[in-house]
C-alpha positions as CSV (number, residue, x, y, z in Angstrom):
1,M,0.0,0.0,0.0
2,V,2.8,2.4,0.8
3,R,4.5,1.8,-2.5
4,F,1.2,2.4,-4.3
5,L,0.8,5.7,-2.5
6,Q,4.4,6.7,-3.2
7,R,3.9,6.1,-6.9
8,R,0.7,8.1,-7.0
9,L,1.6,10.8,-4.5
10,G,1.4,13.6,-7.2
11,E,-2.1,12.5,-8.2
12,F,-3.1,12.3,-4.6
13,T,-1.8,15.8,-3.9
14,V,-3.7,17.2,-6.8
15,A,-6.9,15.4,-5.9
16,A,-6.7,16.7,-2.3
17,G,-6.1,20.2,-3.5
18,V,-9.1,20.0,-5.9
19,G,-11.2,18.7,-3.1
20,V,-10.3,21.5,-0.7
21,A,-10.7,24.2,-3.3
22,T,-14.1,22.8,-4.4
23,S,-15.4,22.6,-0.9
24,A,-14.1,26.1,0.0
25,A,-15.9,27.4,-3.1
26,A,-19.1,25.6,-2.3
27,V,-19.2,26.9,1.3
28,G,-18.2,30.4,0.2
29,T,-20.9,30.4,-2.5
30,A,-23.6,29.2,-0.1
31,W,-22.5,31.7,2.6
32,A,-22.6,34.6,0.0
33,A,-26.1,33.5,-1.2
34,I,-27.5,33.2,2.2
35,S,-26.0,36.5,3.3
36,A,-27.4,38.3,0.3
37,F,-30.8,36.7,0.0
38,G,-31.5,34.9,3.3
39,V,-33.9,35.9,6.1
40,A,-33.2,35.5,9.8
41,G,-35.6,33.7,12.1
42,T,-36.9,37.1,13.2
43,G,-37.9,38.0,9.6
44,T,-35.0,40.5,9.1
45,A,-33.0,40.2,6.0
46,I,-29.5,38.8,6.8
47,S,-27.9,41.4,4.5
48,T,-29.1,44.2,6.9
49,L,-27.5,42.6,9.9
50,S,-23.9,43.0,11.0
51,G,-21.4,41.3,13.3
52,A,-22.4,38.4,15.5
53,A,-26.0,38.7,14.5
54,A,-25.3,38.3,10.8
55,Y,-22.9,35.4,11.5
56,S,-25.4,33.6,13.7
57,A,-28.3,34.1,11.3
58,A,-26.3,32.9,8.3
59,M,-25.1,29.8,10.2
60,A,-28.7,29.1,11.3
61,A,-30.0,29.5,7.8
62,L,-27.3,27.1,6.5
63,G,-28.2,24.5,9.1
64,G,-25.5,25.0,11.7
65,V,-21.9,24.2,12.1
66,G,-22.4,20.4,11.8
67,V,-24.3,20.6,8.6
68,M,-21.7,23.1,7.1
69,T,-18.7,21.0,8.0
70,G,-20.4,17.7,6.9
71,G,-21.5,19.2,3.6
72,A,-18.0,20.6,3.0
73,A,-16.5,17.2,3.7
74,V,-18.8,15.4,1.3
75,V,-18.1,18.0,-1.4
76,A,-14.3,17.7,-0.8
77,F,-14.4,13.9,-0.9
78,G,-16.5,13.8,-4.1
79,A,-14.4,16.3,-6.0
80,G,-11.2,14.8,-4.8
81,F,-12.2,11.3,-5.7
82,A,-13.4,12.5,-9.2
83,A,-10.0,14.2,-9.7
84,W,-8.2,11.1,-8.5
85,K,-10.1,8.9,-11.0
86,F,-9.6,11.4,-13.8
87,L,-5.8,11.6,-13.2
88,G,-5.5,7.9,-12.9
89,G,-6.9,7.2,-16.4
90,N,-7.7,3.6,-17.0
91,K,-5.4,2.3,-14.4
92,N,-8.3,0.7,-12.5
93,D,-9.1,-1.9,-15.0
94,P,-10.7,-4.8,-13.1
95,K,-8.7,-7.4,-14.9
96,R,-5.4,-5.6,-14.2
97,I,-6.3,-5.2,-10.5
98,L,-7.1,-8.9,-10.2
99,K,-3.9,-9.9,-11.9
100,Q,-1.9,-7.7,-9.5
101,L,-3.7,-9.1,-6.5
102,E,-3.1,-12.7,-7.7
103,A,0.6,-11.9,-8.2
104,K,0.8,-10.5,-4.7
105,L,-1.0,-13.5,-3.2
106,Y,1.4,-16.0,-4.8
107,S,4.6,-14.2,-4.3
């Protein structure tokens, strides 16, 4: 497993970077949209609030800290995995994987 990761470290690094950038963009976009168009629980537009009130209202409108971090993690994983598969090309051919596993089993 270590050799596999060492050979594909560049691809893994790019995939991780893509995941982080994508999740940051998704969270930033959601935050901007809620801040611009959202309404607080009191009926006040979030865009008219400032400071802690604006922060609390935006977080509540987005579902709280748990939902935000969980959503960001799912987006990061999905984008990172897609980038990993894209960079890997056709290296994950099932026949090739079985042949490699068979070689490792009998060596």
